[in-house]
C-alpha positions, 0 to 999 in steps of 0.5 A: 302352341302357336309357335308349333303351328307356325313351325310348318308354314315358317320353316319353308318360308324362312328357306325361302328366304335365304334362297331369295337372298343368298341364291342357289349354291353349295352353303344353301342347297341344302336349306330345303331339305333341311326345311322339309325336315323340320316340317315333318318334325313338326308335324309329328308333334302336332300329331301327338298334341292333336290326335285327341284335341284339335289345337288353334293358334294365331288368334283363330286363324290356324287350326290343327286336329289329327286330320290336318296332323296327318296331312302335314305329315304327307306334306313333310314327307314328300317335300323331304324326299323331293328336296333331298333330290333336287341339289342333284337333279339341278347340278345335272341341269346346270352342267347340260345347260338346261338351267342357269344360277338365276334359275337355280335361285329362282327354283329355290324360292318357289319351292319352298313358297310352295310347300309353305303355301300347301302347310298353310293350306292344310292348317287354315282354320277357315275355308276362305284362307283355304282358298287363298292358299291353294290359289297361292300354290297355283301361282307359284307352280305356274312358275316351276312348271315353266322353269326350262322356258321351251315353248311346250313348257310355257305352254303347260304352264298357262294350260295349268294357270287357265283351267286350274283358275276355272276351277279355283272360280268355281270353288270361290263362287261356291264360298260366296254362296256358303257364307250367304247361307251361314249368315242366314243361318245366324253363324256369326261373321267372324266364323261364317267360313271357320270349319267348326262353326259351319259343321255346328251350324250345318243343320240349319243351312238353307238346302237349296244354296247349300246344294249349289254351293257344294256342287261347285266346291267340289268341282271347283277343288276337284280341279286342282286335285286333277279330277274329271272334267277339269283334270286336262293340265295335269298330264302337261304340268307334270311332265314339263315341270322339273322331276322334284316340282312333279314329285311335289305336285303329283304326289301332294298338292292333288292331295292337298286339293283333295283334302278340301273336298273332304272338308266340304264333304263333312259339312255338306253331309250334315246339312244335305245327307250323303246323297248329293256329294255321294252321287257327285263323287261316284260320277266323278270317280268312275269318269276319271277312271275311265279317262285314266284308263282310256288315255293310258293305252296309247301313252308314249311318253313316261312322265305323262304315263305317270301324270295319268296314273295320278288322275287314276288314284285321285279317281280311287280317293274320290270313289272311297271318300263316296263310300264315306264309311269310316273304313273308307275314309281311312283307307283313303288317308292311307291311300293319300300317303302310300301314292305321295311316296310312291308317286315321288319316287317314281317321278324322281326316278323318272327325272335321271331317266329324261337326263340320260335320254335327252327327253321322255319318250318311252320307246327310247329307254330300252335295257334300263335295268342292265345299264342303271340298276339303281334307277330302274330298281327305284322306277319298277318298284315305284310302279309295282306300288303304284298298281298296288301290289304288296307289300306296298301301302297302296295294296293296303289301302286299296283293299280297304276301299274295295271291302269298305265299298261292298260293305256299304252296298257299293258292289257295282261302283267297286265292280266297275272301279276293278275293271278299268283298273285291270286295263290301267295295270295292263297298260302301265305293266307294259309299258315299264317292262318295256323300259325295264327289260330288253337290250339297251338301245344303241345308235343316235339317240341312245341313252347316256347311262351310266349317270352319276347318281348323287348320294342323296338322290339315291337315299331319296328313291331308297327312303321312299320305297322303304316307307311305302312298304313299312305302311303297306305292312304295319301302320303303327302309331298311325293307327290312332292318327288315321282313326281320329282323322277319320272321326273329324270328318263325321265317320261312324 
């Protein structure tokens, strides 16, 4: 069992070692995809074993329950799509003179370290280890955001580091206070930050200290998840990073940070009741949705447009978590998977568009459907999925969140969210339609389509969309896993 728990971290770590030793070349280009496939396979195996009974290993440092296993599946699925697209993307960047062999070697090393850190975060048995793993993702991805070393990329990397470090510092202070409360509740020092120990002793935690700790932890980890008010790093970082890195950051890193919020809420709901976390998350959710709607209305950059869409979806996750019923949390988890798949496809397709156009301005892209049908189809279908259209998984998850909201007496919050989503849908649909339809632009600055589409990159687009459509029509074996994952968070 220890080997199975270590495998999701070890596979990308070994791939990182391969890139460090051998560099990025034909023989190693697919190490990342192989490591992601191994991570996904071990996540499925863990899900089968941990769905009824949590599994521990490495002296209690690692633990997998149904929620951890589900998050590992999300990480593995998104990482596989991003790593399948990476060789073709980097080859095109190298041909255009935007990256060197040394940059490609560093890219391979950092992306695999990034995936390993995310796997470690969701397998961590304690809040302290989770904090360390999420801080590691900040350090690793900062270099990836600045991969091109342009002025905008460097500025985005620094902004990302400063804002996320502020959030992580708030979370650290919350951890210190929660540790203080745990020790005064006679929790053994060896388990004062352990999830199961904190949950078991939550009723004995000092309410005043725990209240402050909960607010700091939700705000701190919420900053890394792209939630208001510390969301400003996200559009800059996701628009400047290489497309596969943006897919990883938007598709799964935000959700890993939100996983920490889910764990914290499960503890504080027992210690304080549901009132504090619910009020805070409702405020954050509606504020985040309002910010996304306002900024999408005037958006002129398609990569930033996708980034603001990620902020919107994090707001929906916060709304579902605030509602807190079994249906709402199950829908939140399904939304995490659907958003990861759809947003990955959208960012990977945007990478091909960016390489053809040489920029990310929306008005520079016209008639994409006629000039690059596969890229246009992938981008357009991904945006439809993100807007919650059937048959994609986000349609089912959003319906679940809204149904739960009305059932639990939060119709006013759901109504406000629906009005903001209407604005967001109009903005995204109008800009995407302008890119896909109409006469192709000619003259200086026109796109250089057709761009050669690598088979693996095309497969990533198709696989992501097919998987997103499948979970929108039937969740199959995921049903039991989702139910147990929601139960692990104390829902009823």
